[in-house]
C-alpha positions in Angstrom: -40.0 24.2 51.4 -37.2 25.2 49.0 -33.8 26.1 50.3 -34.1 29.6 48.8 -37.4 30.2 50.6 -36.0 28.7 53.8 -33.0 31.1 53.6 -35.3 34.1 53.2 -37.2 33.1 56.3 -34.0 32.4 58.3 -32.4 35.6 57.3 -35.4 37.5 58.6 -35.2 35.5 61.9 -31.5 35.5 62.6 -30.0 38.1 60.4 -29.8 41.9 60.6 -32.7 43.7 59.1 -32.0 46.8 56.9 -34.4 49.6 56.3 -37.3 48.3 54.3 -36.5 48.1 50.6 -38.4 50.1 48.0 -41.0 48.2 46.1 -39.2 48.4 42.8 -36.0 46.8 44.2 -37.7 44.1 46.3 -38.0 41.4 43.6 -34.6 42.1 42.3 -33.2 41.4 45.8 -35.2 38.2 45.9 -33.8 37.1 42.5 -30.3 37.8 43.7 -31.0 35.8 46.9 -32.2 32.8 44.8 -29.2 33.2 42.5 -26.8 33.2 45.5 -28.6 30.2 46.9 -28.2 28.4 43.7 -24.5 28.8 43.8 -24.5 27.4 47.3 -26.3 24.3 46.0 -24.0 23.8 43.0 -20.8 24.5 44.9 -21.6 22.8 48.1 -23.6 19.7 47.4 -21.3 17.5 49.4 -21.7 19.9 52.4 -25.5 19.8 52.1 -25.3 16.0 51.9 -23.3 15.9 55.1 -25.7 18.3 56.8 -28.7 16.1 55.9 -27.0 13.1 57.4 -26.0 15.0 60.5 -29.6 16.2 60.8 -30.9 12.6 60.5 -28.5 11.4 63.2 -29.5 14.3 65.5 -33.2 13.5 65.1 -32.5 10.0 66.1 -30.8 11.4 69.2 -27.3 10.2 68.5 -25.5 12.0 71.3 -22.1 11.5 69.6 -23.3 13.7 66.7 -24.3 16.4 69.2 -20.8 16.2 70.8 -19.1 16.5 67.4 -21.2 19.6 66.6 -20.2 21.2 69.9 -16.5 20.9 69.0 -17.0 23.1 65.8 -16.4 26.8 65.7 -19.5 28.9 65.2 -20.3 32.6 65.0 -23.8 33.6 65.9 -26.0 36.6 65.3 -28.7 37.1 67.9 -32.3 37.4 66.8 -33.3 40.9 65.8 -36.6 42.6 65.9 -38.5 43.1 62.6 -40.0 46.3 63.9 -39.1 49.0 61.3 -38.6 51.5 64.1 -35.6 49.5 65.4 -33.8 49.5 62.1 -32.3 52.9 62.4 -30.1 54.8 64.9 -26.9 54.0 66.6 -27.7 50.4 67.5 -28.5 49.6 63.8 -25.3 51.3 62.6 -23.2 49.5 65.2 -24.6 46.2 64.2 -24.0 47.0 60.5 -20.3 47.8 61.2 -20.0 44.6 63.2 -21.3 42.5 60.3 -18.9 44.2 57.9 -16.0 43.1 60.1 -17.4 39.6 60.4 -17.8 39.4 56.6 -14.1 40.3 56.0 -13.0 37.5 58.3 -15.3 35.0 56.7 -14.5 36.1 53.2 -10.8 35.7 53.8 -11.3 32.3 55.2 -13.4 31.3 52.2 -10.7 32.4 49.8 -8.0 30.5 51.7 -10.1 27.4 51.7 -11.0 28.0 48.0 -14.6 27.7 48.8 -17.5 28.6 46.5 -18.3 31.8 48.4 -15.3 34.0 47.8 -16.2 35.3 44.3 -19.9 35.3 44.9 -20.3 38.5 46.9 -19.8 40.8 44.0 -22.8 39.3 42.2 -25.2 40.0 45.0 -27.0 43.3 44.8 -27.3 43.8 48.6 -25.2 45.6 51.2 -21.9 44.1 52.1 -22.7 43.5 55.7 -25.6 41.2 54.8 -23.3 38.7 53.1 -22.0 37.6 56.4 -25.5 36.5 57.3 -25.4 33.9 54.5 -22.1 32.5 55.7 -23.4 32.4 59.3 -26.5 30.6 58.1 -24.4 27.9 56.4 -22.6 27.3 59.7 -25.5 27.0 62.1 -28.7 26.4 60.2 -28.9 22.7 61.3 -29.6 23.9 64.8 -32.4 26.2 63.6 -33.8 23.4 61.3 -34.0 21.0 64.2 -35.5 23.6 66.6 -38.2 24.5 64.1 -38.9 21.1 62.7 -38.8 18.9 65.8 -42.0 17.2 66.7 -42.9 16.8 70.4 -41.3 13.4 70.8 -37.9 14.5 69.3 -37.9 17.8 71.2 -38.4 16.1 74.6 -35.8 13.5 73.6 -33.3 16.2 73.0 -34.3 18.0 76.2 -33.6 14.8 78.2 -30.3 14.1 76.4 -27.3 15.0 78.6 -25.3 18.0 77.4 -27.8 18.8 74.6 -27.1 22.2 73.1 -29.5 25.0 74.1 -29.6 26.1 70.4 -31.7 23.0 69.7 -34.6 24.8 71.5 -36.5 27.8 70.3 -36.9 30.5 72.8 -40.4 30.9 74.4 -42.8 33.0 72.2 -43.6 36.5 73.4 -45.9 36.5 76.3 -49.3 38.2 75.9 -49.5 41.7 77.4 -51.2 42.1 80.8 -54.7 43.4 80.6 -55.2 47.1 81.1 -55.2 48.3 84.7 -54.2 44.8 85.7 -51.2 43.2 87.4 -49.7 39.7 87.8 -51.2 39.5 91.3 -54.6 40.3 89.9 -54.4 37.8 87.1 -53.2 35.1 89.5 -56.2 35.9 91.6 -58.5 35.7 88.6 -57.0 32.4 87.5 -57.5 30.9 91.0 -61.0 32.2 91.2 -61.8 30.6 87.8 -61.1 27.1 89.1 -63.9 24.9 90.5 -64.4 25.6 94.3 -66.7 22.6 95.1 -65.8 19.1 96.1 -62.4 20.1 97.3 -60.6 18.7 100.3 -60.2 20.9 103.3 -56.6 21.9 102.5 -57.3 23.0 98.9 -60.2 25.0 100.3 -58.0 26.6 102.9 -55.2 27.6 100.5 -57.7 28.9 98.0 -59.7 31.0 100.5 -56.4 32.3 102.0 -55.0 33.4 98.7 -58.3 35.0 97.5 -58.7 36.8 100.8 -55.2 38.3 100.8 -55.5 39.2 97.2 -58.7 41.1 97.8 -57.1 43.0 100.7 -54.0 43.8 98.8 -55.9 45.1 95.8 -58.1 47.3 98.0 -55.1 48.7 99.7 -53.4 49.5 96.4 -56.5 51.4 95.3 -56.5 53.3 98.6 -59.0 53.6 101.5 -58.8 50.1 103.1 -57.0 49.7 106.4 -55.7 46.2 106.0 -55.1 44.4 109.3 -52.9 41.6 107.9 -55.5 38.9 107.5 -54.7 35.2 107.6 -51.0 34.5 108.2 -49.7 38.1 107.9 -48.1 40.2 110.6 -50.3 42.7 112.5 -47.5 45.3 111.8 -48.7 45.6 108.2 -52.0 47.1 109.2 -51.3 50.5 107.6 -49.6 49.1 104.4 -50.6 47.0 101.6 -50.1 43.2 101.6 -46.8 42.5 99.9 -47.3 41.3 96.3 -44.7 38.6 96.8 -46.7 37.2 99.8 -50.0 37.2 97.9 -48.3 35.6 94.9 -46.9 32.8 97.1 -50.4 32.1 98.6 -51.8 31.9 95.1 -49.1 29.6 93.9 -49.5 27.3 97.0 -53.2 27.1 96.2 -52.5 26.4 92.5 -50.1 23.6 93.5 -53.0 21.9 95.3 -55.4 22.5 92.4 -52.9 21.1 89.9 -53.1 17.7 91.6 -56.7 17.4 90.1 -56.6 16.6 86.3 -59.8 18.6 85.5 -58.4 21.6 87.2 -55.2 21.4 85.1 -57.4 21.7 82.1 -58.9 24.9 83.5 -55.5 26.3 84.3 -54.3 25.7 80.7 -57.6 27.1 79.2 -57.4 30.3 81.2 -53.8 31.1 80.2 -52.1 29.7 83.2 -49.1 28.4 81.3 -48.2 31.9 80.0 -49.0 33.6 83.4 -46.8 31.1 85.3 -44.0 31.7 82.7 -44.2 35.4 83.2 -44.0 34.9 87.0 -41.1 32.5 86.7 -39.1 35.0 84.6 -39.9 37.8 87.0 -38.8 35.9 90.1 -35.4 34.5 89.0 -34.0 35.6 92.3 -36.7 33.8 94.3 -36.1 30.0 94.3 -39.2 29.3 96.4 -41.5 30.9 93.9 -39.8 29.1 91.0 -40.1 25.7 92.8 -43.8 26.1 93.3 -44.2 27.0 89.6 -42.3 23.9 88.7 -44.4 21.8 91.0 -47.5 23.1 89.2 -46.0 22.4 85.7 -44.8 19.0 86.8 -48.4 18.1 87.9 -49.9 19.4 84.7 -47.4 17.3 82.7 -48.9 14.2 84.3 -51.8 14.8 81.9 -50.7 13.6 78.4 -53.3 15.6 76.5 -51.7 18.8 77.8 -48.2 17.9 76.5 -48.5 19.7 73.1 -49.8 22.8 74.8 -46.9 22.9 77.3 -44.4 22.5 74.5 -46.0 25.2 72.3 -46.0 27.6 75.2 -42.2 27.5 75.2 -41.6 25.8 78.5 -39.2 23.2 77.2 -36.3 25.7 76.7 -36.8 26.9 80.2 -36.8 23.4 81.6 -33.6 22.5 79.7 -31.8 25.5 81.2 -33.1 24.5 84.7 -32.1 20.9 84.5 -28.5 22.0 83.8 -28.5 24.1 86.9 -25.9 23.3 89.6 -28.7 23.9 92.2 -30.0 20.4 92.9 -33.6 21.4 93.7 -34.0 23.5 90.5 -32.5 20.7 88.4 -34.6 17.9 90.0 -37.9 19.8 89.6 -37.1 20.3 85.9 -36.1 16.7 85.6 -39.4 15.5 87.1 -41.4 17.7 84.6 -39.4 16.5 81.6 -39.7 12.9 82.6 -43.5 13.3 82.9 -43.4 14.8 79.3 -41.3 11.9 78.0 -43.9 9.2 77.2 -41.6 7.4 74.7 -38.9 6.1 77.1 -40.6 6.8 80.5 -43.7 4.8 81.4 -43.7 5.9 85.1 -45.3 9.0 86.3 -43.7 11.2 89.0 -46.3 12.9 91.2 -45.6 15.9 93.4 -43.0 15.1 95.9 -41.4 12.2 94.1 -38.0 13.1 92.6 -35.5 11.0 90.6 -32.0 12.0 91.6 -30.4 9.5 89.1 -30.7 9.2 86.2 -32.1 12.6 85.4 -31.5 12.2 81.7 -32.1 9.5 79.1 -29.3 6.9 79.4 -28.1 3.7 77.7 -27.1 2.4 81.1 -29.7 -0.3 82.0 -31.4 0.4 85.4 -31.3 -2.8 87.4 -32.6 -1.7 90.9 -34.1 1.2 92.8 -33.0 2.9 96.0 -35.6 5.0 97.8 -34.8 7.8 100.3 -37.5 8.7 102.8 -36.7 11.7 105.1 -38.1 12.2 108.6 -39.8 14.8 110.7 -39.0 18.4 109.4 -36.8 16.9 106.7 -36.8 17.3 102.9 -36.0 15.3 99.8 -32.7 17.1 99.3 -31.4 18.8 102.5 -31.8 15.7 104.7 -29.2 13.9 102.5 -26.6 16.6 102.2 -23.0 16.2 103.3 -22.4 17.0 107.0 -21.3 20.6 107.6 -17.8 21.0 109.0 -15.4 23.7 109.9 -14.2 24.4 106.4 -14.4 27.8 104.9 -17.8 28.5 103.3 -16.1 29.1 100.0 -15.0 25.5 100.0 -18.5 24.3 100.7 -20.0 25.8 97.7 -17.3 24.5 95.4 -18.6 22.6 92.5 -16.1 19.9 93.2 -18.4 17.3 94.7 -15.5 15.2 96.0 -15.0 17.9 98.6 -18.6 18.9 99.3 -22.0 17.9 98.1 -25.5 19.1 98.8 -26.9 15.7 98.1 -24.7 12.6 98.5 -27.2 10.1 96.9 -27.1 12.1 93.7 -23.4 13.0 93.8 -21.7 9.9 95.3 -24.0 7.0 95.2 -25.0 7.6 91.5 -21.3 7.5 90.5 -20.5 4.4 92.6 -23.6 2.5 91.5 -24.7 3.9 88.1 -27.1 1.0 87.4 -29.4 2.3 90.2 -32.5 4.5 89.9 -32.3 6.8 93.0 -35.5 8.3 94.2 -36.1 10.8 97.0 -39.5 11.7 98.3 -40.8 14.8 100.1 -43.8 15.4 102.3 -44.8 18.1 104.7 -44.4 17.6 108.4 -44.3 19.9 111.4 -43.3 19.7 115.1 -46.2 21.8 116.2 -49.7 22.6 115.0 -48.7 26.2 115.2 -46.5 25.6 112.2 -48.8 23.3 110.2 -49.0 24.4 106.6 -52.7 23.6 106.6 -54.5 23.7 110.0 -57.0 21.0 108.9 -54.2 18.7 107.7 -53.6 16.4 110.6 -52.0 13.4 108.9 -51.2 10.2 110.8 -48.4 7.9 109.8 -51.0 5.5 108.4 -52.4 8.3 106.2 -49.0 9.4 104.9 -47.9 5.9 104.2 -50.8 5.2 102.0 -50.4 8.5 100.2 -46.7 7.8 99.5 -47.3 4.2 98.6 -49.7 5.3 95.9 -47.3 7.9 94.5 -44.3 5.4 94.5 -46.3 2.7 92.8 -47.3 5.2 90.0 -43.5 5.8 89.6 -42.9 2.2 88.9 -41.5 1.3 92.4 -41.8 -2.4 92.9 -41.0 -3.3 89.3 -37.3 -3.8 90.1 -35.3 -5.0 93.1 -35.2 -2.2 95.7 -33.7 -0.9 98.9 -35.3 1.5 101.3 -33.2 4.2 103.0 -34.9 6.1 105.8 -34.2 8.7 108.5 -36.1 9.1 111.8 -39.8 9.1 111.2 -39.2 8.1 107.6 -38.3 4.6 108.9 -41.7 4.3 110.5 -43.3 5.2 107.2 -41.3 2.5 105.4 -42.5 -0.1 107.9 -46.1 1.0 107.5 -45.9 1.1 103.7 -44.6 -2.5 103.6 -47.4 -3.6 105.9 -50.0 -1.9 103.8 -48.5 -3.2 100.6 -48.7 -6.8 102.0 -52.5 -6.4 102.3 -53.1 -5.3 98.7 -52.6 -7.8 95.9 -51.7 -5.0 93.4 -48.8 -4.0 95.6 -47.3 -7.5 96.0 -44.4 -6.6 93.7 -43.2 -4.1 96.3 -42.9 -6.8 98.9 -41.4 -9.4 96.5 -38.8 -7.0 95.3 -37.7 -5.4 98.6 -34.2 -6.6 99.2 -33.2 -4.5 102.2 -33.8 -1.5 104.5 -31.5 1.0 106.0 -32.7 2.8 109.2 -30.9 6.0 110.3 -31.9 6.6 113.9 -35.5 5.4 113.6 -37.4 5.6 116.9 -39.0 2.1 116.7 -39.9 2.4 120.4 -40.6 6.1 120.6 -38.6 9.3 121.0 -37.7 11.7 123.8 -38.7 14.5 121.4 -42.3 13.5 121.7 -42.2 13.4 125.5 -40.5 16.8 125.6 -43.1 18.3 123.3 -46.0 17.0 125.2 -44.6 18.4 128.5 -44.6 21.9 127.1 -47.7 21.6 125.0 -48.7 25.2 126.1 -45.8 26.3 123.9 -45.5 23.8 121.1 -49.0 22.2 120.7 -47.3 19.1 119.3 -48.5 17.9 115.9 -50.1 14.5 115.4 -46.8 13.2 113.9 -45.0 14.1 117.1 -47.6 12.6 119.4 -47.4 9.3 117.5 -43.7 9.2 118.3 -44.2 9.1 122.1 -43.1 5.9 123.9 -46.6 5.2 125.1 -48.2 5.6 121.7 -50.4 2.6 121.0 -50.0 3.1 117.2 -46.2 2.9 117.5 -46.3 -0.3 119.5 -48.8 -1.9 117.2 -46.6 -0.9 114.2 -43.5 -2.5 115.7 -45.2 -5.7 116.7 -46.9 -6.1 113.3 -43.8 -5.4 111.4 -41.7 -8.0 113.3 -44.4 -10.6 112.7 -44.5 -9.6 109.0 -40.7 -9.6 108.5 -39.8 -12.8 110.3 -40.4 -15.0 107.2 -39.1 -12.5 104.7 -35.5 -12.4 103.5 -35.0 -8.6 104.1 -31.5 -7.5 104.9 -31.6 -4.8 107.7 -29.0 -2.3 108.7 -29.6 0.3 111.5 -27.5 3.2 112.6 -28.1 5.2 115.8 -26.7 8.5 117.1 -24.8 8.6 120.4 -24.6 12.4 120.7 -27.3 14.8 121.8 -28.9 17.3 119.4 -29.4 21.0 120.0 -32.9 22.1 119.3 -32.7 25.9 119.2 -30.2 27.6 121.5 -31.3 26.2 124.8 -32.6 22.7 124.4 -30.2 19.7 124.3 -31.8 16.4 123.6 -30.8 12.8 122.8 -33.6 12.3 120.2 -33.3 8.6 119.6 -31.5 6.5 122.2 -29.9 3.1 121.5 -32.7 1.0 122.9 -35.3 2.8 120.7 -33.3 2.4 117.5 -33.1 -1.4 118.0 -35.5 -2.9 115.6 -34.9 -6.4 116.9 -33.5 -7.8 113.6 -30.5 -7.0 111.5 -27.3 -5.1 112.5 -27.3 -2.0 114.8 -24.3 0.3 114.6 -23.8 3.3 117.0 -22.1 6.3 115.5 -20.7 9.3 117.3 -22.9 12.0 115.7 -26.2 13.6 116.6 -29.7 13.0 115.3 -29.4 15.4 112.4 -26.0 14.2 111.2 -26.6 10.5 111.4 -27.6 10.5 107.7 -25.1 13.1 106.6 -21.6 11.6 106.0 -18.8 14.1 106.6 -16.9 13.0 103.4 -17.1 10.3 100.8 -14.6 8.0 102.6 -16.4 8.4 106.0 -17.6 5.3 107.7 -21.3 6.2 107.4 -21.2 6.4 103.6 -18.8 3.5 103.0 -20.9 1.2 105.3 -24.1 2.3 103.5 -22.5 1.7 100.1 -21.3 -1.7 101.1 -24.7 -2.7 102.3 -26.3 -1.6 99.0 -23.8 -3.4 96.9 -23.8 -6.6 98.9 -27.6 -6.7 99.1 -28.1 -6.0 95.4 -25.1 -8.0 94.2 -27.0 -10.7 92.3 -29.4 -8.2 90.8 -26.7 -5.9 89.6 -24.8 -8.7 88.0 -27.7 -9.9 85.9 
């Protein structure tokens, strides 16, 4: 494409549109544009040469070039609609006057610099305020060129480059209009109903039927005439009202998360307009992180399928992901980082399935990664909140400060990544519950053995075992680590995990059972303890077998082991005070055991960076991986 033709297109995209020209003046304007463009070429060949070189460097992802571009001064005009109806009225006049003012500033600058533009304006047969557009174009067109010309590989590379400028990414295309007499809730229901309903596991069937049932009741209530008595999972008090749309949308999204774990269902979601519908819902619920996280989970699962990458990029999701990964909210950033990593097949060979999050590095880096550290939370824990800094008596405004030296919401990402930048830090998440009353899926009664195999499969897909590694676990998470290592030892394809395990950190792991399980069983008429809790009881055969088998397995291995245990009781609710894991239960029988004056929840949450808990953990990681980090 010639520069003249490109300028015409760009002016239509980023400039201010005037009332449509009459037919007898149109070609005269085009000739003048070409004439002006020619003067740009003749007077600014060195400038264009520089821009071509800068573009070449940007396309090869030279981050230094990006940083230099950020230091320049730019003036930008936002995209304007080409709708003729919008080119009149007070808004148009205000924009026109603004451009006149901008032109005066730029023209003066051009004269001072003796540039080629100062004497050109008088030869152009267009309105004065449009001249500013040409000067603006000469200042920022390299971003627009890159945004429009990038192939998928380069675009994802830019997206995963730290501090990349948002102007490298085109905004998402306009979303298709909703069907007549339809709503987002109805289209979500239709999308869900279009997916295969056979050969599904019980939980996918449960979430799908739940979402479709609530959607039907909600739609009937909206049309009038149906007395909706809540249905599955909804309060009885809503009997005379309609089911809240947000509740129905959440049910549908939870069902879609499960469906998106099946590759063929991802194809159906894409074919039926799911990417655009999810994008509309994401933009609509900017104030609802839970909705946005479920949407990101679906998108991250779809990105595991390489043949869908071009469709995901074309639908405009990349610019949304780039904004999200820059968020100071760790969950939002980590979900976006997972999706972008799954889209990056040039530098990332691993695949991050649902629940596996890389805390560091979340961008492409020239720093070689020499070892992995894996964080496994316990009962009722989570991939991020389990590893936050311990709350203290400071004012709340201090806690939310962005200064992570004072407070962090995830110390492995904030502190450990800075102290050991050569590590890949992974945190996993899985659903647990204290009681079957609170189980997300009533049919989902997963044992430690089941969960360990599921996590082992996901971690191996993420390349865990290819490098030296350390496991860091809290409470029931330590039991999962022991079970995963035992299972890996039985499978030849998992031998790398055993061979590369250098050490394990246990934070209050109930190797010999927990009082929490005993308490739950004693009041089963209130709690109906979940299978996970039952397995934690002292008389659990599965727990005793796991302990005996692990000691036998570890005796001839060169694992380094460090255990911490709480000495203070934990409040469960407002009335229950319980020492969850006593000293004798936390004693694995090998390695060091260190009592700490905190409760069960805070045993893995250092109060500050120089606290004993963090510093001792850091020393163990550095000492255990010393030889690997030196190589």
